[in-house]
C-alpha positions in Angstrom: 54.5 137.4 66.4 55.4 138.4 69.7 53.4 138.0 72.9 51.3 141.1 72.7 50.1 140.2 68.9 49.6 136.5 70.1 47.4 138.0 72.9 45.5 140.1 70.5 45.3 137.5 68.1 43.8 135.2 70.9 41.1 138.0 71.9 40.0 138.5 68.1 38.8 135.2 68.3 37.5 134.9 71.6 39.7 132.0 73.1 41.0 131.5 76.3 44.6 130.4 76.6 43.6 127.0 77.2 41.2 127.3 73.7 44.3 128.7 71.8 46.8 126.3 73.2 44.5 123.4 71.8 44.3 125.2 68.5 48.0 125.7 68.0 48.9 122.4 69.6 50.9 123.3 72.6 49.6 123.5 76.3 48.1 126.7 78.1 51.5 127.2 80.0 53.3 127.8 76.6 50.7 130.5 75.6 51.2 132.2 79.0 54.9 132.2 78.5 54.6 133.5 74.9 52.1 136.3 75.9 54.2 137.3 78.9 57.3 137.4 76.6 59.1 134.7 78.7 59.7 133.0 75.5 59.3 133.7 71.7 56.9 131.7 69.6 58.4 129.9 66.9 57.9 131.6 63.4 55.7 129.1 62.5 53.1 130.3 65.0 52.4 133.2 62.7 51.2 130.9 59.9 49.3 128.9 62.5 47.5 131.9 63.7 46.5 133.1 60.2 44.8 129.7 59.3 42.8 129.7 62.5 41.6 133.0 61.7 40.7 132.0 58.1 39.1 129.2 59.6 37.0 131.2 62.2 35.9 133.4 59.1 34.4 130.5 57.7 31.4 130.5 60.1 28.1 130.9 58.4 27.4 134.3 59.9 30.6 136.2 59.0 30.5 138.7 56.3 30.2 140.7 54.5 31.6 138.3 51.7 32.4 138.5 48.0 31.9 134.9 45.7 34.1 135.0 43.1 33.6 132.7 40.1 34.3 132.3 36.5 31.8 131.6 33.7 33.8 128.9 32.2 36.9 127.2 32.6 40.2 129.0 33.7 42.3 127.9 31.1 41.4 128.4 27.6 40.8 125.2 25.4 43.4 124.3 22.9 43.1 126.2 19.8 41.2 129.0 21.5 43.8 131.3 23.0 41.6 134.1 23.0 38.8 132.6 24.9 39.1 133.9 28.4 36.2 133.6 31.0 34.4 136.4 32.5 34.9 136.9 36.2 32.1 137.4 38.2 32.1 139.1 41.7 29.0 139.0 43.6 28.5 140.5 47.3 26.6 138.8 50.2 25.9 139.9 53.8 27.4 136.4 55.3 29.3 133.0 54.3 25.8 131.1 54.6 24.3 133.6 51.7 27.5 132.7 49.3 27.4 129.2 50.2 23.5 128.9 49.1 24.4 130.6 45.9 27.6 128.5 45.1 25.4 125.5 45.8 23.1 126.5 43.0 25.7 127.3 40.7 27.4 123.9 41.6 24.6 122.2 39.3 26.1 123.7 36.2 28.7 121.6 34.8 30.9 124.6 34.0 31.2 125.8 37.6 34.4 124.4 38.6 36.0 127.1 40.7 35.0 129.7 43.0 36.2 131.3 46.0 34.6 133.4 49.0 36.6 136.6 50.0 36.1 139.4 52.6 36.0 142.5 51.8 39.7 143.2 51.7 39.8 140.2 49.4 41.6 138.1 51.7 40.3 134.4 50.7 38.1 132.7 53.3 37.2 129.6 51.4 39.4 128.6 48.6 38.0 126.7 45.4 38.7 123.3 46.7 37.2 124.1 50.3 34.2 125.4 48.4 33.3 122.7 46.2 33.6 120.1 49.0 31.3 122.2 51.0 28.8 122.5 48.1 29.3 118.6 47.8 28.8 117.8 51.4 25.6 120.2 51.6 24.1 118.3 48.0 24.7 115.0 49.6 22.9 116.1 52.9 20.2 117.9 51.3 19.6 114.5 49.0 19.3 112.3 52.1 
């Protein structure tokens, strides 16, 4: 990632240089130096920026998104090698709507993995994150 790309990333997220510095664990002057190309950002910054974008896309109003989940275990049971699950792909206007559907599905014992993807098929919520979010909301709703 070069300076202009870093600046574009920051603008995409609507961050100030100070906010971007906090997200990346550096000081504002470092962001300024990278954006002005006085110094080059380390290679790991590209991965950190990608992760920040994915977390930014996890906000409730981001969308449209796709909820993808199987109707059973991903791996077939022993002795049933030809038993593969169907994969469902449901469109939703935003993350909140998809999470609400996942929350309803999470009551089923077979519901063990699901993902929320953006339209270009990039993962926004991986299976672990989505199941944790469903559990967190179930506990909150029970109280």
